[in-house]
ROVEXDREN-430272 format. One record per residue: x, y, z of N, C-alpha, C in turn. Coordinates in steps of 0.05 Angstrom, whole numbers, plus 5000, padded with zeros to 4 digits. Layout:
<recs>
XYZXYZXYZ/...
</recs>
This chain:
<recs>
501749765000500050005000501850255000/501250454983502950694982503150825010/505450935016505951045043504151285048/503451425027501551655030499051575043/497851355034495351245046495951155075/498151025079498750915105499051145126/500551355118500951585136498251705143/496451735124493851865129492251685147/492251425142490551245158491451235187/494151235191495151225218494351485232/494551715218493851965230490851975236/489251885217486351885221485451705244/487051505249486351325271486351485297/488051675300488151845324486052055322/485652175299483752395296480952295304/480252045296477551945299477251755322/479451685335479151475355478751575383/479751805391479551895418481851775434/482051835461484151725477483351725506/484351535521483751515550486351555565/486251705587488651765603488151675632/489951495641489551385668489851595690/491351805685491852005706489852235704/488052235686486052455684483452345674/482152185692479752035683477552225675/477252455688475052635681475452735652/477952825646478452925619478152715598/479252485603479152275582476352165579/474852165600472052075597470552265579/471152525581469852725564470752695535/473352635532474452595505473052355491/472852135506471651895495468651945489/467352085507464452145502464152325478/465952515474465752695450465952525425/467852345424468252185399465951975396/464951875418462751675417460251805406/459852065411457452195402457852365377/460252395368460852565345459552445320/458052605305456752515281458352605256/459652835258461152935234462953165243/464953225226466453465230467853545205/468553795203470253905182472554065194/474654085179476854245189479154265168/481254405176483554435159485954305173/487854215158490154085171492854195160/494754185177497554215170498953965179/500153825160501553575166504553605160/506153505179509053515175510153225177/511553135156512652875156515752905156/516952805178519852825181521252555177/523052545157524552295152526852275172/526952045185528852015207531752015197/532251905173535051875164536052135151/534352265135535252515121534452765136/532652745156531552975171530053165153/529453075129527853235110524953255121/523853495120521153535130519353615106/517153465103515253515082512653625094/511753845085509353965096507053935076/504653875087502253845071500054025083/498554155066496254305075493754205061/491454215075489054125063486654135082/484653985075482153975090481353695095/479653655116478653385122475753415130/474153205122471353185129470852905138/469152875159468552615170465552595175/464452365169461652305176461552015187/460251985210459951725222458451535202/459251275199461051145218463951165210/464651185184467551205176467851325148/466151505141466451645115468551865119/470551875102472752065106473452185079/473852455078474952585055477352745064/479752665055482252785063483452905038/483453165035484253305010486653475015/488853405003491353565004491453764981/491854014988491954224967494754334963/496654284981499454364978501254164991/503554094979504754224956503554134929/501953934929500553854904497853734912/496053724893493353614899493353314901/492353214923491952934927489252894942/487952684937485352644949485052354958/484352314983483652054994480752055003/479151864992476351845000475851565010/474851545034473951285045470851295044/469751155025466851155021465550905034/463150845024461650625036463050355030/463750315005464950054997467650084984/468450334976470850374961472550594973/475250554971477150754978478550854953/478551114949479751234925482251404934/484451364920486851534924487451664897/486851914894486852054869489052264867/490652244845492752434839492052584813/490752814815489752954791491953014771/494253114781496353194762497552964747/497352724759498352484745496152344730/493752444733491352324720491252024726/491651964752491651694762490051674787/488551454790487051404814487351114822/487851064847488050794857485350724871/484350494866481850404878482250154895/481250174920481549944938478749884950/478449644959476049594976476549705004/474449765018474849865045476249655062/475649395057476849185072479849175068/480749225043483549225037485049435053/484049685053485449905066485149895096/482849805106482349795135482449515145/484349365135484549075142485349035171/486649235183487449205211485049245229/484649055247482449065265482649315283/485149375291485549605308484849865292/485749875267485150115251482250155247/480749935242477849965239476650065264/477549975287476350065312476950365316/479450445309480050725311478250895293/478150835268476750995248473751005253/472650795264469850785270469150925296/471250995312470751125337469850935359/470150675354469150475373471350395393/473750485389476050395405475950515433/476450335452476950425480479950415483/481350635478484250625476485650565502/484150565524485350485549486350195548/485150035530486049765527488649745511/489149945495491349925475493750105482/493450295500495650485505496050525535/498550585542499150695568499250995564/497551145578497251435573498251595597/499851785593500851955614500052245609/498952375630498152655628500552825634/501452985614503853155618503053435625/500453485630499553745639499053935616/498754195623498154395603500654475587/500154515561502254605543500954835527/501355075537499855305525496955275531/495355275510492455255512491454965512/493354775510492554495507493554315530/492054105534492953885552494453685536/496853615545498753445530498653165542/498052965525497952685534499952525518/501452355532503452175520502251905517/502451785494501251515488503451325481/503551095495505350885489503750625483/503850525459502250275453503150045471/501149905482501849675498502949455481/502249445455503449265436504449425412/506849535413507849705391507949555365/507449705343507649595316509649765301/510749665279512749815264511850095256/509250135251508250385242507650575265/507750485290507150655313508350535338/510350685349511650595374511150795396/510351045389509651235410508051465397/506551615413505051835403504552045424/503852285415503052505433500552625421/498752715438496352855429495953095447/494753305436494153545450491253605448/489953655470487053695471486453965484/484654125472483854375483481654325504/482054385529479954335550477354465542/475154315544472554425537471754345509/473754325491473154245463473153935461/474953815477475053525479475553385452/477053515434477853395409480853395407/481953195394484853185389485453385367/486853595374487453805354490353805345/492053675360494853645352495653355358/497053235338497852955340500752925331/502252755345504952695337505352395339/506152265317506451975317509351915308/510451705320513151625313513151325307/514351255284514450965277517050835286/517450585281519650425290522350545281/522350675257524850775246525351065255/523651175271524051445280522751655262/521351585241519951775224517651895240/517252155237515252295253513052405235/510552365243508252455229506752635248/506652905242505353095259502953215244/500853265259498453375247497253585266/496453815255495054025270492454085256/490254075270487654135259486754415268/485654565249484654825255481854865243/480455065252477855125241475754905243/475954745265474154515268471254605271/469554475256466654505259465454235264/464154205287463153945296460253915290/459553665283456753585279455353775259/456753825237455653995216454653825193/452753925177451753775154453953725133/454253475124456153405104454753235083/454953315058453653165036455052905031/453652685031454852425027456252405000/455452574981456652574955459652644956/460452774978463252844981465052594985/463752374991465252124996464951934972/464352044949464151894924466052024904/466951864885468751964864468151834838/467751994817467451904790469951994776/471851814770474351894757473852044731/475152274727474852424702475652264678/474452324656475152184631478152204625/479351984619482251984613483951904637/482751884661484251814685484651514686/487151434691487851154693486951054721/485350844721484450724746486050464751/487450464774489150234781487950094805/487449834802486249684824488349624845/487849694870489649634891489749334897/492049234905492248944911493048904940/492148694951492948624979495948584980/497048685002499948655005501548884995/500249084983501649314973502549484997/
</recs>
């Protein structure tokens, strides 16, 4: 599977999953409740991907829309246009400038049980992470997350939550190789109307459609 998709899915797992913190039960209960009752949201993102070996930092700007149970539209507008749509039965990864679109089944992309639980908002992350409350960091509460069963794509994470908003607005993930995936959400609008057509894609005429294969 292309790393672009993998990076987005790992990030989305935190955006949509919520988190529980053993040292701040009241806060984490509110966070979990917010995600359990969340029907939709829109917002903008700044993503920074840092390569551990070269220290090269790649920045991406764009927008995200989510509708329960797991409809997602992740649209990158800079440095180039890219679009990831997780629809009812199909996942589209579209590169307009290359006139290429990859098509996967939802099962192919969300084959990880843990990932599905994250994206659907059904995860009780207390079962999966050791969470430490690091206190206030500016306007945000800073939580440290260590997976109880680390995977190559995720060995540690940090999330920042604005008290009262109870949404994960800043996320930092580190994989086994030390690569860092950072995300900051702004302009969040919660439980807003979102047209389901935004989670559909009809490839423009002349676009090459490539079927995704298991094991990519």
